[in-house]
C-alpha positions as CSV (number, residue, x, y, z in Angstrom):
1,M,4.0,-35.6,-16.6
2,R,1.9,-32.5,-17.7
3,K,-1.4,-32.2,-16.7
4,T,-3.3,-31.3,-20.0
5,K,-6.8,-32.2,-21.5
6,R,-6.2,-33.5,-25.1
7,F,-9.0,-32.9,-27.9
8,P,-8.6,-34.8,-31.1
9,V,-9.1,-33.2,-34.5
10,K,-9.9,-34.4,-38.1
11,D,-8.9,-33.4,-41.5
12,T,-6.7,-30.3,-40.8
13,N,-3.9,-29.6,-38.1
14,A,-5.4,-28.3,-34.7
15,L,-4.4,-24.7,-35.5
16,W,-6.1,-24.5,-38.7
17,Q,-9.3,-25.2,-36.5
18,I,-8.3,-22.5,-34.0
19,Y,-11.8,-20.4,-34.1
20,N,-13.5,-23.7,-33.4
21,T,-11.9,-23.8,-29.9
22,V,-11.6,-20.1,-29.2
23,P,-13.7,-17.3,-30.3
24,F,-12.0,-14.9,-32.7
25,W,-13.1,-11.9,-30.5
26,K,-11.6,-13.2,-27.5
27,V,-8.2,-13.7,-29.2
28,M,-8.3,-10.4,-30.5
29,K,-9.0,-8.7,-27.3
30,N,-6.3,-10.9,-25.4
31,F,-3.8,-10.0,-28.2
32,I,-4.6,-6.5,-27.5
33,V,-4.2,-6.4,-23.9
34,I,-1.1,-8.6,-23.9
35,Q,0.7,-6.2,-26.3
36,L,-0.2,-3.4,-24.0
37,A,0.9,-5.1,-20.9
38,R,4.0,-6.4,-22.6
39,Y,5.5,-2.7,-22.9
40,T,3.9,-1.4,-19.9
41,P,6.9,-0.5,-17.2
42,I,4.5,0.0,-14.5
43,I,4.0,-3.2,-12.6
44,E,0.7,-2.5,-11.1
45,I,-1.0,-1.5,-14.3
46,K,0.4,-4.8,-16.0
47,N,-1.1,-6.9,-13.3
48,W,-4.4,-5.1,-13.4
49,F,-4.4,-6.0,-17.3
50,Y,-3.9,-9.4,-16.3
51,R,-6.5,-9.7,-13.6
52,K,-9.2,-7.6,-14.9
53,W,-9.0,-8.0,-18.6
54,L,-7.4,-11.7,-19.2
55,F,-9.0,-13.1,-15.9
56,M,-5.5,-14.4,-14.7
57,E,-4.9,-15.0,-10.9
58,V,-2.0,-12.9,-10.2
59,G,-0.8,-12.8,-6.4
60,E,0.0,-9.6,-4.5
61,Y,3.5,-8.1,-5.4
62,T,4.1,-10.6,-8.3
63,A,6.1,-8.8,-11.0
64,F,6.2,-9.4,-14.6
65,A,9.1,-8.0,-16.4
66,L,8.9,-6.5,-20.0
67,M,7.9,-8.7,-22.8
68,V,6.5,-11.4,-20.9
69,M,4.0,-13.3,-23.2
70,P,0.9,-15.0,-21.3
71,D,-1.1,-17.6,-23.2
72,I,-3.0,-15.5,-26.0
73,M,-5.8,-18.0,-26.1
74,F,-6.6,-19.2,-22.7
75,P,-4.7,-16.8,-20.2
76,E,-7.6,-17.5,-17.3
77,K,-5.7,-20.8,-17.1
78,I,-2.7,-19.1,-15.7
79,K,-2.5,-18.7,-12.0
80,V,0.7,-17.0,-10.2
81,G,1.3,-16.8,-6.6
82,R,2.5,-14.1,-4.3
83,N,5.8,-12.0,-4.6
84,S,6.9,-13.9,-7.6
85,V,9.3,-12.6,-10.5
86,I,8.4,-13.8,-14.1
87,G,11.7,-12.7,-16.0
88,Y,12.0,-10.7,-19.3
89,N,10.8,-12.1,-22.7
90,T,9.2,-15.6,-20.8
91,T,6.4,-17.1,-22.4
92,I,3.7,-19.0,-20.4
93,L,1.4,-21.3,-22.6
94,A,-1.8,-23.0,-21.4
95,H,-2.4,-24.5,-24.6
96,E,-0.6,-26.2,-27.7
97,Y,-1.8,-27.1,-31.1
98,L,-0.4,-30.0,-32.8
99,I,-1.3,-32.0,-36.0
100,K,-3.6,-34.4,-34.6
101,E,-4.9,-32.7,-31.6
102,Y,-4.5,-29.5,-29.4
103,R,-4.0,-29.9,-25.5
104,I,-5.1,-27.1,-22.8
105,G,-3.7,-27.0,-19.3
106,E,-3.7,-25.1,-16.3
107,V,-0.2,-23.2,-15.4
108,M,0.3,-23.0,-11.9
109,I,3.4,-20.9,-10.3
110,G,3.7,-20.8,-6.6
111,D,4.6,-18.1,-4.1
112,E,8.1,-16.4,-4.2
113,V,9.1,-18.1,-7.4
114,M,11.8,-16.8,-9.6
115,I,11.5,-17.4,-13.4
116,G,14.5,-16.3,-15.4
117,A,14.6,-14.5,-18.5
118,N,13.8,-16.2,-21.9
119,S,12.0,-19.3,-20.3
120,T,9.1,-21.1,-21.8
121,I,6.4,-22.5,-19.5
122,L,4.4,-25.3,-21.3
123,P,0.7,-26.2,-20.5
124,G,-0.1,-28.3,-17.6
125,V,3.0,-27.4,-15.3
126,T,3.0,-26.7,-11.8
127,I,6.1,-24.7,-10.4
128,G,6.3,-25.1,-6.6
129,D,6.6,-22.5,-3.9
130,H,10.1,-20.7,-3.7
131,A,11.6,-22.4,-7.0
132,I,14.0,-20.8,-8.8
133,V,14.0,-21.4,-12.9
134,S,17.2,-20.5,-14.5
135,A,17.2,-18.1,-17.6
136,G,16.5,-19.7,-20.8
137,T,14.7,-22.9,-19.4
138,L,11.9,-25.0,-21.1
139,V,9.9,-25.9,-18.0
140,H,8.4,-29.3,-19.7
141,K,7.2,-30.8,-16.4
142,D,6.5,-30.1,-12.8
143,V,9.2,-28.1,-10.7
144,P,9.3,-29.3,-7.1
145,A,9.1,-26.6,-4.5
146,G,12.3,-25.0,-3.3
147,A,14.1,-26.6,-6.4
148,F,16.7,-24.7,-8.7
149,V,16.1,-26.1,-12.4
150,G,17.3,-25.0,-15.7
151,G,18.4,-26.0,-19.4
152,N,16.7,-27.4,-22.2
153,P,15.6,-30.2,-21.5
154,M,15.0,-28.6,-17.7
155,K,17.1,-30.7,-15.0
156,V,16.9,-30.1,-11.5
157,I,20.3,-28.5,-10.6
158,Y,19.5,-28.3,-6.8
159,T,16.9,-30.1,-4.6
160,K,15.0,-27.9,-1.8
161,E,17.3,-29.7,0.7
162,E,20.5,-28.7,-1.3
163,M,19.6,-25.2,-1.7
164,E,19.1,-25.0,1.9
165,Q,22.3,-26.5,2.6
166,R,23.9,-23.9,0.3
167,E,22.2,-21.4,2.2
168,E,23.4,-22.5,5.5
169,K,27.0,-22.5,4.2
170,R,26.8,-18.8,3.2
171,N,25.8,-17.7,6.6
């Protein structure tokens, strides 16, 4: 189960009420910073943008590939551990606007996590240390530490223990 806080809305759908939930100028600033970072090929500069302008927690040696799209409304709710790789064109959402409500939740990505290209991470999800997320995965629930997951819907392909057994066989 994802850990999100729910906010009901009345009258129009939640997205029509966006600027009641987030200031317009915050969204504009975040949009500009995210677009600069998406096209920046220098990892140190990209991480600086995320830390200093978006207030994301980004661990040392973490690498965001080109075109990664962090949440534009609530990037400060994204935390990425040390030495992780976020693959090309991955989207990390900390919010979702629905018809009758909107939801906000922290995204916690652990240390030494590998997230494959074109994945989408939904709000309120925790991805444990040393986990691997296959390319094109919709991460709609927590990922256990050390697991290898993939697909849409996401499924555990190998548990931490199965991954360790596979590694032993290789050596």
